[in-house]
C-alpha positions as CSV (number, residue, x, y, z in Angstrom):
1,M,0.0,9.4,-19.9
2,T,-1.1,7.3,-22.9
3,A,-4.6,6.1,-23.7
4,L,-3.2,2.8,-24.6
5,G,-1.6,2.3,-21.2
6,V,-4.9,3.2,-19.5
7,V,-6.9,0.8,-21.7
8,I,-4.4,-2.1,-21.2
9,F,-4.4,-1.5,-17.4
10,I,-8.2,-1.5,-17.3
11,I,-8.3,-4.7,-19.3
12,S,-5.8,-6.2,-16.9
13,I,-8.0,-5.3,-13.9
14,L,-11.0,-6.8,-15.6
15,L,-9.0,-9.9,-16.3
16,S,-7.8,-10.2,-12.7
17,I,-11.4,-9.8,-11.5
18,G,-12.5,-12.6,-13.8
19,L,-9.7,-14.8,-12.6
20,H,-10.6,-14.1,-9.0
21,E,-14.2,-15.1,-9.5
22,F,-13.1,-18.1,-11.7
23,G,-11.0,-19.3,-8.8
24,H,-14.1,-19.4,-6.6
25,F,-16.2,-20.8,-9.4
26,I,-13.9,-23.7,-10.5
27,T,-13.2,-24.9,-6.9
28,A,-16.9,-24.7,-6.0
29,K,-17.7,-26.8,-9.1
30,K,-14.9,-29.2,-8.3
31,F,-16.4,-29.9,-4.9
32,G,-19.9,-30.3,-6.2
33,I,-21.3,-27.0,-4.9
34,K,-24.1,-25.4,-6.9
35,V,-23.1,-22.1,-8.5
36,D,-26.1,-20.0,-9.5
37,Q,-24.3,-17.0,-11.1
38,F,-20.9,-15.9,-12.4
39,F,-20.9,-12.1,-13.1
40,I,-18.2,-9.5,-13.8
41,G,-19.2,-6.1,-12.5
42,F,-22.2,-4.8,-10.4
43,G,-25.4,-3.0,-11.1
44,P,-27.7,-3.5,-14.2
45,S,-26.9,-6.5,-16.4
46,L,-25.5,-5.7,-19.9
47,W,-25.4,-9.2,-21.1
48,S,-26.0,-12.7,-19.6
49,V,-26.6,-16.3,-20.7
50,K,-27.6,-19.4,-18.8
51,K,-25.7,-22.6,-19.4
52,G,-26.8,-25.5,-17.3
53,E,-27.6,-24.3,-13.8
54,T,-25.3,-21.3,-13.9
55,E,-26.0,-17.8,-15.3
56,Y,-22.9,-16.0,-16.8
57,G,-22.9,-12.3,-17.5
58,V,-21.5,-8.8,-17.4
59,K,-22.9,-5.9,-15.4
60,A,-22.6,-2.1,-16.0
61,L,-20.2,-1.1,-13.2
62,P,-16.8,-2.8,-13.6
63,F,-15.8,-2.4,-10.0
64,G,-15.6,-6.1,-9.1
65,G,-17.5,-9.2,-9.7
66,F,-19.2,-12.0,-7.9
67,V,-20.0,-15.7,-7.9
68,R,-23.3,-16.6,-6.3
69,I,-22.7,-19.9,-4.5
70,A,-25.7,-21.8,-3.2
71,G,-26.0,-21.5,0.6
72,M,-23.7,-18.5,1.2
73,N,-26.6,-16.0,1.5
74,P,-28.1,-16.5,5.0
75,F,-31.5,-15.4,3.7
76,E,-31.5,-17.8,0.8
77,E,-34.2,-20.5,0.7
78,I,-32.6,-23.8,-0.2
79,K,-34.5,-26.3,-2.2
80,P,-34.6,-29.8,-0.7
81,E,-32.9,-31.3,-3.7
82,D,-30.0,-28.9,-3.3
83,A,-29.4,-29.5,0.4
84,A,-26.3,-31.6,-0.2
85,R,-24.9,-29.2,-2.7
86,V,-24.8,-26.0,-0.7
87,F,-21.7,-24.4,0.7
88,K,-22.3,-25.3,4.3
89,A,-22.8,-28.9,3.4
90,K,-19.2,-29.3,2.4
91,K,-16.2,-30.2,4.6
92,P,-14.4,-27.3,6.2
93,W,-11.2,-27.8,4.2
94,Q,-13.2,-27.7,1.0
95,R,-14.9,-24.5,2.0
96,A,-11.5,-23.0,2.9
97,I,-10.1,-23.8,-0.5
98,V,-13.2,-22.2,-2.3
99,L,-12.8,-19.1,-0.1
100,S,-9.1,-18.8,-0.6
101,A,-9.1,-19.5,-4.4
102,G,-9.9,-15.9,-5.3
103,S,-6.9,-14.4,-3.6
104,F,-4.7,-17.3,-4.8
105,T,-5.4,-16.3,-8.4
106,H,-4.2,-12.7,-7.6
107,F,-1.0,-14.0,-6.1
108,M,-0.4,-16.4,-9.0
109,L,-1.0,-13.7,-11.5
110,G,1.4,-11.4,-9.7
111,L,4.0,-14.2,-9.5
112,V,3.7,-15.0,-13.3
113,I,4.1,-11.3,-14.2
114,L,7.1,-10.8,-11.9
115,V,8.8,-13.9,-13.2
116,A,8.3,-12.6,-16.8
117,I,9.8,-9.2,-15.8
118,L,12.9,-10.8,-14.1
119,A,13.5,-13.1,-17.0
120,A,13.0,-10.5,-19.8
121,Y,14.2,-7.3,-18.2
122,G,16.1,-8.2,-15.1
123,E,16.0,-6.3,-11.8
124,P,17.7,-3.0,-11.3
125,A,19.5,-2.7,-8.0
126,P,22.0,-0.4,-6.3
127,S,25.7,-1.4,-6.5
128,T,28.7,-0.5,-4.4
129,R,30.0,1.6,-7.3
130,I,29.4,5.4,-6.9
131,G,27.3,6.8,-9.7
132,D,26.8,10.3,-8.4
133,V,28.6,12.8,-6.2
134,Q,26.8,15.9,-4.9
135,K,28.9,18.9,-5.5
136,T,27.2,21.2,-2.9
137,F,25.2,20.8,0.2
138,E,23.4,23.7,2.0
139,G,25.6,26.2,0.1
140,K,28.9,24.5,0.9
141,P,30.9,21.8,-0.9
142,G,29.3,18.4,-0.4
143,P,31.1,16.2,2.1
144,A,31.9,13.6,-0.6
145,A,33.1,16.1,-3.1
146,A,35.2,17.9,-0.5
147,A,36.9,14.7,0.5
148,G,37.8,13.8,-3.1
149,I,35.3,11.0,-3.7
150,K,34.7,10.5,-7.5
151,V,32.1,9.0,-9.7
152,G,33.2,5.5,-10.6
153,D,34.9,4.8,-7.2
154,V,33.9,1.5,-5.7
155,L,33.2,1.3,-2.0
156,V,35.5,-1.2,-0.2
157,S,35.1,-0.4,3.4
158,I,33.8,2.3,5.8
159,Q,35.2,2.5,9.3
160,R,37.0,-0.8,8.6
161,Q,33.7,-2.5,7.9
162,P,33.6,-4.3,4.5
163,I,30.9,-3.0,2.1
164,R,29.3,-5.7,0.1
165,R,25.9,-4.0,-0.5
166,W,24.8,-0.4,-0.8
167,D,22.7,-0.8,2.3
168,D,25.8,-1.7,4.3
169,A,27.2,1.8,3.4
170,T,24.0,3.7,4.2
171,S,23.5,2.1,7.6
172,I,27.0,3.1,8.7
173,L,26.8,6.6,7.2
174,H,23.4,7.4,8.6
175,S,24.6,6.7,12.1
176,S,27.7,8.9,11.8
177,A,26.3,12.4,11.6
178,G,28.9,15.1,12.0
179,K,31.8,12.6,12.3
180,V,34.9,12.1,10.3
181,V,34.8,8.6,8.8
182,T,37.4,6.6,7.0
183,I,36.4,5.3,3.6
184,V,38.4,3.0,1.4
185,V,37.5,3.0,-2.3
186,R,38.9,1.2,-5.3
187,R,39.8,3.6,-8.0
188,G,41.1,1.8,-11.1
189,D,43.7,-0.6,-9.8
190,K,44.4,1.3,-6.5
191,L,42.9,1.5,-3.1
192,V,42.4,5.0,-1.9
193,D,41.8,6.1,1.7
194,L,39.5,9.1,2.2
195,H,38.4,10.9,5.3
196,P,35.2,13.0,4.8
197,R,33.3,14.7,7.6
198,L,29.6,13.8,7.3
199,A,27.0,16.5,7.3
200,D,24.0,16.3,9.8
201,H,20.9,16.0,7.6
202,S,18.1,16.0,10.1
203,P,15.7,18.9,9.3
204,N,12.5,17.1,9.6
205,L,13.3,14.7,12.4
206,P,12.4,15.0,16.1
207,P,15.1,16.5,18.4
208,G,17.9,14.1,19.2
209,N,17.6,12.2,15.9
210,H,20.5,12.8,13.5
211,V,21.2,11.3,10.1
212,G,24.7,11.4,8.6
213,Y,24.9,12.6,5.0
214,L,27.8,12.0,2.6
215,G,26.3,13.1,-0.7
216,I,26.8,10.1,-2.9
217,G,24.5,8.0,-5.0
218,S,24.8,4.4,-6.2
219,A,25.3,3.3,-9.8
220,I,22.4,1.1,-10.7
221,V,23.1,-2.3,-12.2
222,T,20.7,-4.8,-13.7
223,H,20.7,-8.4,-12.5
224,H,19.4,-10.9,-15.1
225,Y,17.8,-14.1,-14.0
226,G,17.4,-17.6,-15.4
227,P,14.0,-19.4,-15.2
228,L,14.6,-21.0,-11.9
229,S,16.2,-18.1,-10.2
230,A,13.4,-15.8,-11.6
231,I,10.8,-18.0,-10.0
232,T,12.6,-18.1,-6.6
233,T,13.1,-14.3,-6.6
234,A,9.6,-13.6,-7.7
235,G,8.2,-15.8,-5.0
236,K,10.1,-13.8,-2.4
237,D,8.9,-10.6,-4.0
238,V,5.3,-11.8,-3.7
239,G,5.8,-12.6,0.0
240,Q,7.4,-9.1,0.5
241,G,4.5,-7.5,-1.4
242,M,2.0,-9.2,0.8
243,W,3.8,-7.9,3.9
244,L,4.1,-4.4,2.5
245,S,0.4,-4.5,1.6
246,L,-0.5,-5.3,5.3
247,Q,1.8,-2.5,6.5
248,A,0.2,-0.1,4.0
249,L,-3.3,-1.1,5.1
250,G,-2.4,-0.6,8.8
251,K,-0.8,2.8,8.0
252,L,-3.9,3.8,6.0
253,F,-6.1,3.7,9.1
254,A,-3.6,5.4,11.5
255,P,-4.9,8.7,13.0
256,S,-2.0,10.6,11.3
257,S,-3.0,9.2,7.9
258,I,-6.6,10.0,8.4
259,H,-5.7,13.6,9.4
260,R,-3.5,13.9,6.4
261,L,-6.2,12.6,4.1
262,F,-8.7,15.2,5.3
263,S,-6.1,17.9,5.0
264,Q,-5.6,17.0,1.4
265,V,-9.3,16.9,0.7
266,A,-9.5,20.4,2.2
267,G,-6.6,21.5,0.0
268,N,-4.2,22.2,2.8
269,R,-1.6,19.6,1.8
270,P,-0.2,18.4,-1.5
271,R,-0.3,14.8,-2.4
272,T,2.9,12.8,-2.8
273,I,3.6,9.5,-4.7
274,E,3.6,7.7,-1.3
275,D,-0.1,8.6,-0.7
276,P,-2.8,6.0,-1.1
277,S,-4.9,6.0,-4.3
278,T,-7.9,4.3,-5.9
279,V,-7.8,2.3,-9.1
280,V,-8.5,5.6,-10.9
281,G,-5.2,7.1,-9.7
282,I,-3.3,3.9,-10.2
283,T,-4.6,3.7,-13.8
284,G,-3.3,7.2,-14.5
285,Q,0.1,6.1,-13.1
286,A,0.1,3.0,-15.3
287,G,-0.7,5.2,-18.4
288,G,2.3,7.4,-17.5
289,L,4.6,4.5,-17.1
290,L,3.7,3.0,-20.5
291,G,3.7,6.4,-22.1
292,H,7.4,6.8,-21.1
293,G,8.2,3.3,-22.4
294,N,8.7,1.8,-19.0
295,I,7.2,-1.6,-19.8
296,A,8.8,-3.3,-16.8
297,G,7.5,-0.6,-14.4
298,F,4.0,-0.9,-16.0
299,L,4.0,-4.7,-15.6
300,S,5.3,-4.4,-12.0
301,L,2.4,-2.0,-11.2
302,I,-0.1,-4.6,-12.4
303,A,1.7,-7.4,-10.4
304,Y,1.8,-5.5,-7.1
305,F,-1.8,-4.2,-7.6
306,N,-2.9,-7.9,-7.8
307,I,-0.8,-8.8,-4.7
308,F,-2.4,-5.9,-2.8
309,I,-5.9,-6.9,-3.8
310,G,-5.3,-10.5,-2.9
311,T,-3.9,-9.5,0.5
312,L,-6.8,-7.0,1.1
313,N,-9.3,-9.7,0.3
314,L,-7.9,-12.0,3.0
315,L,-8.4,-9.5,5.9
316,P,-10.6,-11.2,8.5
317,L,-13.5,-8.8,7.9
318,P,-16.9,-9.5,6.5
319,P,-17.9,-9.4,3.6
320,L,-14.3,-10.1,2.4
321,D,-13.3,-13.7,1.8
322,G,-11.0,-13.4,4.8
323,G,-14.1,-12.7,6.9
324,H,-15.7,-15.9,5.8
325,L,-12.4,-17.8,6.5
326,A,-12.4,-16.3,10.0
327,V,-16.0,-17.5,10.6
328,L,-15.0,-21.0,9.3
329,A,-12.1,-21.1,11.7
330,Y,-14.3,-20.1,14.6
331,E,-16.9,-22.8,13.7
332,K,-14.1,-25.4,13.5
333,I,-12.6,-24.4,16.9
334,R,-15.9,-23.9,18.7
335,R,-17.7,-26.8,16.9
336,R,-20.9,-24.8,16.3
337,D,-22.3,-22.9,13.4
338,V,-22.4,-19.1,13.2
339,D,-25.6,-17.3,12.3
340,M,-24.3,-15.1,9.5
341,R,-27.4,-12.8,9.9
342,K,-25.9,-11.6,13.2
343,L,-22.8,-10.4,11.3
344,I,-24.8,-8.1,9.1
345,P,-24.2,-5.0,11.3
346,I,-20.4,-5.7,11.1
347,T,-20.6,-6.2,7.4
348,V,-22.5,-2.9,6.9
349,T,-19.9,-1.1,9.1
350,V,-17.0,-2.5,7.1
351,I,-18.6,-1.6,3.8
352,S,-19.4,1.9,5.1
353,I,-15.8,2.6,6.3
354,F,-14.1,1.2,3.1
355,G,-16.7,2.9,0.9
356,S,-16.2,6.3,2.6
357,L,-12.5,6.0,2.3
358,F,-12.8,5.0,-1.4
359,L,-15.0,8.1,-2.1
360,L,-12.5,10.4,-0.4
361,L,-9.6,9.0,-2.3
362,L,-11.5,9.0,-5.6
363,Y,-12.3,12.7,-5.1
364,L,-8.5,13.3,-4.6
365,D,-7.6,11.2,-7.6
366,I,-9.9,13.3,-9.8
367,V,-9.3,16.8,-8.3
368,R,-5.7,16.4,-7.1
369,P,-4.1,13.5,-8.9
370,L,-0.8,12.0,-7.7
371,P,2.5,13.2,-9.2
372,S,3.5,11.2,-12.2
373,I,5.9,8.3,-11.8
374,G,6.1,7.8,-15.6
375,G,9.6,9.0,-16.0
């Protein structure tokens, strides 16, 4: 880990927070909504200045930020002269844009970073060329080595099915545990037929589940992109990142994940790189990546962190922006206003659950940090 990587990552987080709040701020201003405050951080104020009707400043705890938009606090007293400039006075589509603008900035920041990575560094991907052959497996010659498969061979077909991507090969091999398969490889200018018997690699799976194992690894190649193809590919990556973020959030609250979390807190289970983490743990990973010179990996971590935060913020739960969007949709469909004061118990519950989870993960990040991904 390097201190420089940690500092740069923290600065990137503060920048993304600022952009998030600026998204709310600029769209609210655009629609003539009064904005009372624009702050980065929470807690005691370190610095502030008032320009016009808006107070700008920085607070002591850099764990977020806020824009205080007139009329969004259900307990706020509205001055008669401001009645036409409060949030609720605006059209639903305008309010929806203001609420969505924060997450939009995260997605755009992620997109810009991913485009830069693809244009500058390209994208590593597995090829159909074999880059590694495992010599032994469970004390015996590995299936691939025993059959005569060599590093540099290019997969042509398996069981007479053409192999165009590495995933084509793994899907066939995984479903052929214990079987003899016919593999055609290109070796130099020749096509070579090989007939390995796949091992059954199912030690941690439920009974009846079997995974075929050949013992080969793909040679990684780097695909380089032009400006237009980089934008298209990065756009798909942002969409996939949003979907993976939703899956990760769903998995996070699964009973098995909660049980695993408490086992790790009790010291009964080690943490793995797939386990959830707070910004403290992610910052450590970012420092490790930059410390090993993996600039593309470091930038990717920033990009996908922003995509995750943008997706999280759109969950239909108060006090998240997605919760306000859900209320707005309900009001539009039912054609009646919601008394936001009645949602306070739900808001407190959501904050309590997420806050408790954050504290548990923070404890683990400090006491039992994740394994490094810096190499």
